[in-house]
Backbone as XML, in Angstrom:
<?xml version="1.0"?>
<chain id="A" units="angstrom">
  <residue number="1" name="MET">
    <atom name="N" x="64.684" y="148.395" z="113.586"/>
    <atom name="CA" x="63.266" y="148.112" z="113.703"/>
    <atom name="C" x="63.102" y="146.935" z="114.668"/>
  </residue>
  <residue number="2" name="ASP">
    <atom name="N" x="62.278" y="147.131" z="115.650"/>
    <atom name="CA" x="61.989" y="146.086" z="116.626"/>
    <atom name="C" x="60.821" y="145.257" z="116.102"/>
  </residue>
  <residue number="3" name="MET">
    <atom name="N" x="61.115" y="144.046" z="115.682"/>
    <atom name="CA" x="60.090" y="143.189" z="115.085"/>
    <atom name="C" x="58.980" y="142.831" z="116.067"/>
  </residue>
  <residue number="4" name="ARG">
    <atom name="N" x="59.299" y="142.703" z="117.356"/>
    <atom name="CA" x="58.250" y="142.390" z="118.331"/>
    <atom name="C" x="57.227" y="143.514" z="118.379"/>
  </residue>
  <residue number="5" name="LYS">
    <atom name="N" x="57.705" y="144.752" z="118.369"/>
    <atom name="CA" x="56.781" y="145.894" z="118.399"/>
    <atom name="C" x="55.998" y="145.997" z="117.095"/>
  </residue>
  <residue number="6" name="LEU">
    <atom name="N" x="56.670" y="145.761" z="115.973"/>
    <atom name="CA" x="55.999" y="145.817" z="114.675"/>
    <atom name="C" x="54.878" y="144.789" z="114.598"/>
  </residue>
  <residue number="7" name="VAL">
    <atom name="N" x="55.174" y="143.544" z="114.951"/>
    <atom name="CA" x="54.151" y="142.496" z="114.923"/>
    <atom name="C" x="53.013" y="142.863" z="115.873"/>
  </residue>
  <residue number="8" name="GLY">
    <atom name="N" x="53.335" y="143.372" z="117.034"/>
    <atom name="CA" x="52.309" y="143.765" z="117.991"/>
    <atom name="C" x="51.404" y="144.868" z="117.472"/>
  </residue>
  <residue number="9" name="ARG">
    <atom name="N" x="52.013" y="145.884" z="116.861"/>
    <atom name="CA" x="51.207" y="146.983" z="116.290"/>
    <atom name="C" x="50.312" y="146.459" z="115.172"/>
  </residue>
  <residue number="10" name="ASN">
    <atom name="N" x="50.895" y="145.683" z="114.265"/>
    <atom name="CA" x="50.123" y="145.154" z="113.142"/>
    <atom name="C" x="48.997" y="144.247" z="113.627"/>
  </residue>
  <residue number="11" name="PHE">
    <atom name="N" x="49.324" y="143.372" z="114.563"/>
    <atom name="CA" x="48.299" y="142.464" z="115.077"/>
    <atom name="C" x="47.160" y="143.233" z="115.724"/>
  </residue>
  <residue number="12" name="GLY">
    <atom name="N" x="47.487" y="144.188" z="116.594"/>
    <atom name="CA" x="46.453" y="144.961" z="117.282"/>
    <atom name="C" x="45.568" y="145.720" z="116.311"/>
  </residue>
  <residue number="13" name="LYS">
    <atom name="N" x="46.180" y="146.335" z="115.312"/>
    <atom name="CA" x="45.421" y="147.088" z="114.311"/>
    <atom name="C" x="44.479" y="146.159" z="113.546"/>
  </residue>
  <residue number="14" name="LEU">
    <atom name="N" x="44.997" y="145.033" z="113.101"/>
    <atom name="CA" x="44.184" y="144.095" z="112.326"/>
    <atom name="C" x="43.093" y="143.445" z="113.184"/>
  </residue>
  <residue number="15" name="ARG">
    <atom name="N" x="43.402" y="143.149" z="114.422"/>
    <atom name="CA" x="42.397" y="142.575" z="115.332"/>
    <atom name="C" x="41.231" y="143.541" z="115.495"/>
  </residue>
  <residue number="16" name="ARG">
    <atom name="N" x="41.554" y="144.818" z="115.736"/>
    <atom name="CA" x="40.495" y="145.821" z="115.901"/>
    <atom name="C" x="39.705" y="146.007" z="114.602"/>
  </residue>
  <residue number="17" name="GLU">
    <atom name="N" x="40.396" y="146.005" z="113.450"/>
    <atom name="CA" x="39.700" y="146.134" z="112.163"/>
    <atom name="C" x="38.716" y="144.989" z="111.934"/>
  </residue>
  <residue number="18" name="LYS">
    <atom name="N" x="39.049" y="143.814" z="112.438"/>
    <atom name="CA" x="38.162" y="142.652" z="112.306"/>
    <atom name="C" x="37.046" y="142.671" z="113.346"/>
  </residue>
  <residue number="19" name="GLY">
    <atom name="N" x="37.088" y="143.633" z="114.264"/>
    <atom name="CA" x="36.016" y="143.806" z="115.239"/>
    <atom name="C" x="36.126" y="142.940" z="116.479"/>
  </residue>
  <residue number="20" name="PHE">
    <atom name="N" x="37.320" y="142.413" z="116.758"/>
    <atom name="CA" x="37.517" y="141.565" z="117.934"/>
    <atom name="C" x="38.103" y="142.350" z="119.098"/>
  </residue>
  <residue number="21" name="THR">
    <atom name="N" x="37.583" y="142.106" z="120.281"/>
    <atom name="CA" x="38.280" y="142.546" z="121.485"/>
    <atom name="C" x="39.373" y="141.510" z="121.748"/>
  </residue>
  <residue number="22" name="GLN">
    <atom name="N" x="40.276" y="141.819" z="122.653"/>
    <atom name="CA" x="41.298" y="140.843" z="123.008"/>
    <atom name="C" x="40.649" y="139.576" z="123.558"/>
  </residue>
  <residue number="23" name="GLU">
    <atom name="N" x="39.630" y="139.744" z="124.369"/>
    <atom name="CA" x="38.947" y="138.606" z="124.968"/>
    <atom name="C" x="38.262" y="137.740" z="123.908"/>
  </residue>
  <residue number="24" name="GLN">
    <atom name="N" x="37.598" y="138.382" z="122.955"/>
    <atom name="CA" x="36.933" y="137.639" z="121.889"/>
    <atom name="C" x="37.950" y="136.880" z="121.043"/>
  </residue>
  <residue number="25" name="PHE">
    <atom name="N" x="39.060" y="137.539" z="120.731"/>
    <atom name="CA" x="40.088" y="136.867" z="119.943"/>
    <atom name="C" x="40.638" y="135.668" z="120.708"/>
  </residue>
  <residue number="26" name="ALA">
    <atom name="N" x="40.854" y="135.837" z="121.999"/>
    <atom name="CA" x="41.364" y="134.737" z="122.819"/>
    <atom name="C" x="40.408" y="133.543" z="122.761"/>
  </residue>
  <residue number="27" name="GLU">
    <atom name="N" x="39.118" y="133.810" z="122.828"/>
    <atom name="CA" x="38.129" y="132.732" z="122.781"/>
    <atom name="C" x="38.173" y="131.939" z="121.478"/>
  </residue>
  <residue number="28" name="ILE">
    <atom name="N" x="38.269" y="132.645" z="120.363"/>
    <atom name="CA" x="38.218" y="131.943" z="119.070"/>
    <atom name="C" x="39.555" y="131.329" z="118.676"/>
  </residue>
  <residue number="29" name="SER">
    <atom name="N" x="40.644" y="131.834" z="119.233"/>
    <atom name="CA" x="41.967" y="131.415" z="118.763"/>
    <atom name="C" x="42.640" y="130.375" z="119.650"/>
  </residue>
  <residue number="30" name="GLY">
    <atom name="N" x="42.272" y="130.360" z="120.915"/>
    <atom name="CA" x="42.954" y="129.468" z="121.844"/>
    <atom name="C" x="44.142" y="130.113" z="122.547"/>
  </residue>
  <residue number="31" name="PHE">
    <atom name="N" x="44.506" y="131.317" z="122.137"/>
    <atom name="CA" x="45.542" y="132.069" z="122.850"/>
    <atom name="C" x="44.885" y="132.717" z="124.064"/>
  </residue>
  <residue number="32" name="THR">
    <atom name="N" x="45.657" y="132.984" z="125.096"/>
    <atom name="CA" x="45.079" y="133.657" z="126.256"/>
    <atom name="C" x="44.989" y="135.156" z="126.006"/>
  </residue>
  <residue number="33" name="GLN">
    <atom name="N" x="44.113" y="135.799" z="126.741"/>
    <atom name="CA" x="43.998" y="137.255" z="126.632"/>
    <atom name="C" x="45.305" y="137.898" z="127.062"/>
  </residue>
  <residue number="34" name="GLN">
    <atom name="N" x="45.971" y="137.326" z="128.048"/>
    <atom name="CA" x="47.257" y="137.871" z="128.507"/>
    <atom name="C" x="48.307" y="137.781" z="127.405"/>
  </residue>
  <residue number="35" name="TYR">
    <atom name="N" x="48.331" y="136.673" z="126.663"/>
    <atom name="CA" x="49.278" y="136.533" z="125.555"/>
    <atom name="C" x="49.006" y="137.600" z="124.499"/>
  </residue>
  <residue number="36" name="VAL">
    <atom name="N" x="47.734" y="137.789" z="124.156"/>
    <atom name="CA" x="47.354" y="138.781" z="123.152"/>
    <atom name="C" x="47.787" y="140.174" z="123.610"/>
  </residue>
  <residue number="37" name="SER">
    <atom name="N" x="47.548" y="140.492" z="124.863"/>
    <atom name="CA" x="47.934" y="141.786" z="125.415"/>
    <atom name="C" x="49.453" y="141.976" z="125.352"/>
  </residue>
  <residue number="38" name="ASP">
    <atom name="N" x="50.188" y="140.970" z="125.792"/>
    <atom name="CA" x="51.657" y="141.051" z="125.750"/>
    <atom name="C" x="52.163" y="141.166" z="124.321"/>
  </residue>
  <residue number="39" name="LEU">
    <atom name="N" x="51.543" y="140.440" z="123.408"/>
    <atom name="CA" x="51.932" y="140.506" z="122.004"/>
    <atom name="C" x="51.771" y="141.928" z="121.475"/>
  </residue>
  <residue number="40" name="GLU">
    <atom name="N" x="50.628" y="142.530" z="121.750"/>
    <atom name="CA" x="50.348" y="143.869" z="121.232"/>
    <atom name="C" x="51.255" y="144.929" z="121.845"/>
  </residue>
  <residue number="41" name="ARG">
    <atom name="N" x="51.784" y="144.663" z="123.030"/>
    <atom name="CA" x="52.709" y="145.604" z="123.663"/>
    <atom name="C" x="54.165" y="145.323" z="123.299"/>
  </residue>
  <residue number="42" name="GLY">
    <atom name="N" x="54.390" y="144.358" z="122.410"/>
    <atom name="CA" x="55.750" y="144.049" z="121.976"/>
    <atom name="C" x="56.552" y="143.271" z="122.999"/>
  </residue>
  <residue number="43" name="ARG">
    <atom name="N" x="55.875" y="142.601" z="123.907"/>
    <atom name="CA" x="56.564" y="141.847" z="124.956"/>
    <atom name="C" x="56.691" y="140.367" z="124.637"/>
  </residue>
  <residue number="44" name="ARG">
    <atom name="N" x="56.147" y="139.958" z="123.520"/>
    <atom name="CA" x="56.229" y="138.554" z="123.093"/>
    <atom name="C" x="57.034" y="138.479" z="121.807"/>
  </residue>
  <residue number="45" name="ASN">
    <atom name="N" x="57.716" y="137.376" z="121.641"/>
    <atom name="CA" x="58.489" y="137.120" z="120.440"/>
    <atom name="C" x="57.921" y="135.852" z="119.800"/>
  </residue>
  <residue number="46" name="PRO">
    <atom name="N" x="56.836" y="136.010" z="119.021"/>
    <atom name="CA" x="56.147" y="134.831" z="118.506"/>
    <atom name="C" x="56.993" y="134.052" z="117.503"/>
  </residue>
  <residue number="47" name="THR">
    <atom name="N" x="56.850" y="132.728" z="117.532"/>
    <atom name="CA" x="57.524" y="131.890" z="116.558"/>
    <atom name="C" x="56.825" y="132.026" z="115.209"/>
  </residue>
  <residue number="48" name="VAL">
    <atom name="N" x="57.451" y="131.503" z="114.191"/>
    <atom name="CA" x="56.848" y="131.513" z="112.859"/>
    <atom name="C" x="55.526" y="130.735" z="112.885"/>
  </residue>
  <residue number="49" name="VAL">
    <atom name="N" x="55.500" y="129.635" z="113.584"/>
    <atom name="CA" x="54.284" y="128.830" z="113.688"/>
    <atom name="C" x="53.170" y="129.642" z="114.365"/>
  </residue>
  <residue number="50" name="THR">
    <atom name="N" x="53.531" y="130.359" z="115.427"/>
    <atom name="CA" x="52.541" y="131.192" z="116.123"/>
    <atom name="C" x="52.011" y="132.276" z="115.201"/>
  </residue>
  <residue number="51" name="LEU">
    <atom name="N" x="52.878" y="132.899" z="114.391"/>
    <atom name="CA" x="52.423" y="133.914" z="113.435"/>
    <atom name="C" x="51.370" y="133.332" z="112.491"/>
  </residue>
  <residue number="52" name="PHE">
    <atom name="N" x="51.599" y="132.114" z="112.026"/>
    <atom name="CA" x="50.625" y="131.466" z="111.140"/>
    <atom name="C" x="49.298" y="131.236" z="111.860"/>
  </residue>
  <residue number="53" name="HIS">
    <atom name="N" x="49.341" y="130.789" z="113.112"/>
    <atom name="CA" x="48.109" y="130.548" z="113.872"/>
    <atom name="C" x="47.356" y="131.851" z="114.154"/>
  </residue>
  <residue number="54" name="LEU">
    <atom name="N" x="48.092" y="132.899" z="114.516"/>
    <atom name="CA" x="47.460" y="134.201" z="114.756"/>
    <atom name="C" x="46.789" y="134.708" z="113.481"/>
  </residue>
  <residue number="55" name="ALA">
    <atom name="N" x="47.512" y="134.638" z="112.382"/>
    <atom name="CA" x="46.979" y="135.118" z="111.104"/>
    <atom name="C" x="45.758" y="134.300" z="110.687"/>
  </residue>
  <residue number="56" name="ASP">
    <atom name="N" x="45.842" y="132.996" z="110.842"/>
    <atom name="CA" x="44.726" y="132.125" z="110.462"/>
    <atom name="C" x="43.477" y="132.468" z="111.272"/>
  </residue>
  <residue number="57" name="ALA">
    <atom name="N" x="43.641" y="132.700" z="112.564"/>
    <atom name="CA" x="42.500" y="133.040" z="113.416"/>
    <atom name="C" x="41.870" y="134.373" z="113.011"/>
  </residue>
  <residue number="58" name="LEU">
    <atom name="N" x="42.683" y="135.293" z="112.471"/>
    <atom name="CA" x="42.151" y="136.576" z="112.009"/>
    <atom name="C" x="41.653" y="136.526" z="110.565"/>
  </residue>
  <residue number="59" name="GLY">
    <atom name="N" x="42.001" y="135.456" z="109.853"/>
    <atom name="CA" x="41.602" y="135.353" z="108.448"/>
    <atom name="C" x="42.445" y="136.240" z="107.550"/>
  </residue>
  <residue number="60" name="ILE">
    <atom name="N" x="43.732" y="136.384" z="107.900"/>
    <atom name="CA" x="44.651" y="137.219" z="107.127"/>
    <atom name="C" x="45.884" y="136.397" z="106.773"/>
  </residue>
  <residue number="61" name="SER">
    <atom name="N" x="46.772" y="136.994" z="106.002"/>
    <atom name="CA" x="48.046" y="136.357" z="105.683"/>
    <atom name="C" x="49.044" y="136.644" z="106.803"/>
  </residue>
  <residue number="62" name="HIS">
    <atom name="N" x="49.907" y="135.681" z="107.076"/>
    <atom name="CA" x="50.962" y="135.891" z="108.071"/>
    <atom name="C" x="51.862" y="137.067" z="107.686"/>
  </residue>
  <residue number="63" name="ILE">
    <atom name="N" x="51.951" y="137.345" z="106.411"/>
    <atom name="CA" x="52.785" y="138.453" z="105.929"/>
    <atom name="C" x="52.242" y="139.790" z="106.427"/>
  </residue>
  <residue number="64" name="ASP">
    <atom name="N" x="50.934" y="139.880" z="106.601"/>
    <atom name="CA" x="50.333" y="141.120" z="107.117"/>
    <atom name="C" x="50.865" y="141.468" z="108.506"/>
  </residue>
  <residue number="65" name="LEU">
    <atom name="N" x="51.283" y="140.465" z="109.263"/>
    <atom name="CA" x="51.770" y="140.706" z="110.626"/>
    <atom name="C" x="53.200" y="141.246" z="110.652"/>
  </residue>
  <residue number="66" name="VAL">
    <atom name="N" x="53.968" y="140.996" z="109.608"/>
    <atom name="CA" x="55.369" y="141.449" z="109.597"/>
    <atom name="C" x="55.621" y="142.562" z="108.583"/>
  </residue>
  <residue number="67" name="GLN">
    <atom name="N" x="54.574" y="142.991" z="107.905"/>
    <atom name="CA" x="54.694" y="144.060" z="106.908"/>
    <atom name="C" x="55.040" y="145.374" z="107.599"/>
  </residue>
  <residue number="68" name="PRO">
    <atom name="N" x="56.136" y="146.052" z="107.203"/>
    <atom name="CA" x="56.489" y="147.331" z="107.845"/>
    <atom name="C" x="55.360" y="148.356" z="107.715"/>
  </residue>
  <residue number="69" name="ASP">
    <atom name="N" x="55.092" y="149.056" z="108.802"/>
    <atom name="CA" x="54.100" y="150.126" z="108.808"/>
    <atom name="C" x="54.840" y="151.469" z="108.748"/>
  </residue>
  <residue number="70" name="ASP">
    <atom name="N" x="54.099" y="152.582" z="108.819"/>
    <atom name="CA" x="54.724" y="153.904" z="108.731"/>
    <atom name="C" x="55.740" y="154.125" z="109.843"/>
  </residue>
  <residue number="71" name="GLU">
    <atom name="N" x="55.423" y="153.668" z="111.043"/>
    <atom name="CA" x="56.337" y="153.844" z="112.170"/>
    <atom name="C" x="57.640" y="153.075" z="111.938"/>
  </residue>
  <residue number="72" name="ALA">
    <atom name="N" x="57.534" y="151.874" z="111.416"/>
    <atom name="CA" x="58.731" y="151.065" z="111.147"/>
    <atom name="C" x="59.558" y="151.692" z="110.033"/>
  </residue>
  <residue number="73" name="ARG">
    <atom name="N" x="58.896" y="152.240" z="109.032"/>
    <atom name="CA" x="59.634" y="152.905" z="107.944"/>
    <atom name="C" x="60.391" y="154.110" z="108.484"/>
  </residue>
  <residue number="74" name="GLY">
    <atom name="N" x="59.788" y="154.819" z="109.427"/>
    <atom name="CA" x="60.450" y="155.963" z="110.051"/>
    <atom name="C" x="61.641" y="155.537" z="110.884"/>
  </residue>
  <residue number="75" name="GLU">
    <atom name="N" x="61.526" y="154.387" z="111.546"/>
    <atom name="CA" x="62.630" y="153.861" z="112.345"/>
    <atom name="C" x="63.817" y="153.512" z="111.458"/>
  </residue>
  <residue number="76" name="ARG">
    <atom name="N" x="63.547" y="152.988" z="110.273"/>
    <atom name="CA" x="64.631" y="152.619" z="109.361"/>
    <atom name="C" x="65.339" y="153.842" z="108.811"/>
  </residue>
  <residue number="77" name="ALA">
    <atom name="N" x="64.619" y="154.962" z="108.713"/>
    <atom name="CA" x="65.219" y="156.170" z="108.166"/>
    <atom name="C" x="66.186" y="156.822" z="109.118"/>
  </residue>
  <residue number="78" name="LYS">
    <atom name="N" x="66.038" y="156.548" z="110.417"/>
    <atom name="CA" x="66.934" y="157.116" z="111.420"/>
    <atom name="C" x="68.257" y="156.379" z="111.403"/>
  </residue>
  <residue number="79" name="PRO">
    <atom name="N" x="69.352" y="157.109" z="111.596"/>
    <atom name="CA" x="70.642" y="156.410" z="111.667"/>
    <atom name="C" x="70.684" y="155.529" z="112.905"/>
  </residue>
  <residue number="80" name="ALA">
    <atom name="N" x="71.311" y="154.380" z="112.761"/>
    <atom name="CA" x="71.427" y="153.431" z="113.873"/>
    <atom name="C" x="72.355" y="153.987" z="114.933"/>
  </residue>
  <residue number="81" name="LYS">
    <atom name="N" x="71.995" y="153.759" z="116.209"/>
    <atom name="CA" x="72.837" y="154.182" z="117.309"/>
    <atom name="C" x="73.974" y="153.190" z="117.460"/>
  </residue>
  <residue number="82" name="ARG">
    <atom name="N" x="75.160" y="153.700" z="117.611"/>
    <atom name="CA" x="76.323" y="152.822" z="117.793"/>
    <atom name="C" x="76.596" y="152.616" z="119.258"/>
  </residue>
  <residue number="83" name="LYS">
    <atom name="N" x="76.962" y="151.391" z="119.569"/>
    <atom name="CA" x="77.355" y="151.078" z="120.937"/>
    <atom name="C" x="78.854" y="151.259" z="121.043"/>
  </residue>
  <residue number="84" name="SER">
    <atom name="N" x="79.283" y="151.877" z="122.129"/>
    <atom name="CA" x="80.712" y="152.106" z="122.325"/>
    <atom name="C" x="81.373" y="150.923" z="122.957"/>
  </residue>
</chain>
């Protein structure tokens, strides 16, 4: 399971549920719109402190950002690829 992608999916879903565009979230949170975009695409590896700030700005628990979703559960069910 790629935690960057999981956090990005969860964040994007929760942001949209709260009715924020990326730009609106950037305004209220202090993060840039580019950071939010990169986060949602799994290109950012947020620190624990950043997870708390993101969650606080959305009015959710930081745990909501790392909670496995259906896609992550499916990834865990697949056998891991071995490197030769």
